[in-house]
C-alpha positions, 0 to 999 in steps of 0.5 A: 577535468582535462582539456584537449585542444582539437588543433595542433599548435606549432611552437615558434622559436627565435632560432627558427628565424635564422638559417641553422648554419648562421644560427650556430655561428652566432651562438658560437660567437656568443659562447666565445665572447661571453664565456657561456657553454654552447647549451646557454649561448644557444638559448640566448640567441634564441631569446635575442631573436624572438626579442628582436622579432617581437620589437620589429613587429610591435615597431616598439622601438623603446624596448630593452633586452634583458642583461641576459639576452643582450649578449645574443643581440650583440652577437648577431649585430656584430655578424654585419651582413647577415644582421642587416639583410634580416632587419631588412627582411 
């Protein structure tokens, strides 16, 4: 038996929370700083952004990112003005 959905569901990604240019800058920083390939750095930053969104929405300030995701958060935080503006938004 096959189940189909009658309405389409848009998949959301962490990267969709940032301007594409800023996402690329943060990902490039992550790649250089942590020695990742760009595809890996993009995934790390993507998941860090998703983590930050969930943490902010849930007001769950006691959450901790995984060891793999933490460099993405750190890379974004080092883009201080953009990070602060994003957090305020």
